N, C-alpha and C positions, 0 to 999 in steps of 0.2 A: 865700748866693746872690749872683749877679752879674746885673744887668740891663744890657742893651745896646740902644741906640737909634741906628739909622743915619739919616743925612740927607745931602742934597746931590745926590741923583739927579735925573734929568730928561731932557729932550730936547736932544740936541746933534747938530750936523752931523758927518759923517765928516771926520776930521782935527782935530776939536776936542778940547777938554780939559774935564775935570771933576775936582773934588776932593770926595771923599766923607768924611764924618765919622762916627765911632762914639763916642758918649758912654757911658761905663760908670758904673754906680752900684751901691751895695750894698757887698759885701765886696771892694772893689777892691784892698785892700792884699794880698790873697792871690793876685792874678792873676800868673801867671808869663810867659805869652805870649798874644799876640793874633793873629788871622788874618783874612784877607779871602778870601772864596770868591764864586763867581758861578754862577748856574744859568739857562741858557736853556731855553725851552720844549722839552720832550721830550728834554732832555739831563741828564746827571748833574751834580751839583754839582762845580765845578772849583776847584782851589786857585789863588789869585792871588798872595798875599803873606802873610808872617808877620813878626812882630817880637817880641823879648823885651822884657818890660816894663821891667826895671831897666837892662840893658846896652844895649838898643837894637840888638841884633844882628838882621840882616834876612835873609830868604830869599824868593826870587821863583820863581814858576812860569814855565815856558818860554813860555807863550802870550803873556805881556805883558812879558817881561823886556826892559829897555831903554826901555820906555815908561811904566813905572809906578814910583812911589816910595811906600813906606810909612814913616810916622813917627808919633811919639807925643808928647803933651804930658802929662807926669806930673802937673803942677800942675792941669791941667784934666780929668784922667782921660779923655782923648780920644785916639783913634787916627785917623789920616788916611790916605787913599789918593788920591794924585795920579795921574791917568791922562791921558796925552797921546796924540795921533795915533790917536784912537779909530776903530774900524772898524764898519760896520753889523753884522757877525757877532758883535760883542761886546755886542749888545743882550741884556740879562739882568737878573735880580734879583741884586743884590750884597748879600752877607751878611757881617756881622762876627761873630767868634766869640772866646771867651775860654777859657783853660785855667788851672787852679789847681795843677796838679801840679808840686810843687817838687822831685821826686826826680831830675829830670834837667834839664840846661840846654839852651838853644838854641831857635831857632824850629822850627815844625813845619808840614808840608804835608798831613798826613793828617787827614781829617775826624773820624776816630774819637778823636783826641786831645782834641778840644774839647768841653767840658761845657756851655757856655752859648752861645746864639745869639740874634742880634737878629731882628727881623721882616723885614728886608731893605728895600732901596731900589731902585726901578726905574730902570735906565739904558737909554735908547733912543737909538740912533745912526742917524740918517737918512742915506740915500745922496744 
C-alpha cells in the first residue's frame, strides 16, 4: 500500500503562484510514477502532470503546459507541483496519484493507470 497526502492548496489571486506537495508513505520503493490531476465542480478529473520516480521523466497536460512544473525529492518521498500564472477557471481540487506498475516505463496521463490517490487539496483562484 502507498499513502499519499497533498498539501499547499489555498486561495490565490489570478496570476499568482502556488506550490503543491504530495508526501508518499508506505511501500514507496515500489512506486514507478506519480501524477497530478485536478477536478473542478461538475467536471471530470483532468490530467495535469506526471513524473517517473527514478528517472524524473515528465509529462504535462495541455491545459497548464508552460505554466506548471512537476518535480520530486526522492530522499523526502515527496512530489511537487509548481503552478504559475493561475487563472480563476483553474479553481479545483488537486489530487496526487501513484502507480506501482513496473512493467513499462514513462510517465502517464490516464487516470486508470494510477492505483493510489490522495484526498486532494483545494486550490481557489480569485479574479
